[in-house]
N, C-alpha and C positions, 0 to 999 in steps of 0.2 A: 911263361914260357911254359914244358911239360916234358920230363926226360922218359928216357923207357926204362919201365918195369914199374910206370901207374899208371889211372886205369884214365884220361884224361876224359871219355867220354867219345860223340858220336863228331865226326864233323870230315877235316882232314887236319896233316902237321907234314910240315913243309921243316926239311935239317939243317940248320944252324950253320952247316961245313958245307955241302953240296945241289942244295933246292931241293933235293928230288923228298918221292908227294908220299906222304903216303894219310890212305883210307878208313877210317878206323865206324863201322858199321853199326855200334852197339856202345851199349854203358859200361861191362862187364870185358874186354879183350883193350889187353897191355896189350899199352907202344911197345914194338918192340926194336928188337938196332934197325935205325938204317943199311938197306939191303946195298946203298951203294957202296956206302963208304963206313960204316959202321959206327954212324953219331952215336949222339946218345940224347940231346936235345931234341927238342925242335918248340918252332911256331904255330900256333893253329893260325 
């Protein structure tokens, strides 16, 4: 599980609350809050 503010690396992350996906394209991006529900926990 990845949380907002972490740098989990390249990949697709799905919000555990609403299933919205966030794509990170490089290893230095931090995971933002979910743009749909503002959730902070994601599943790779």
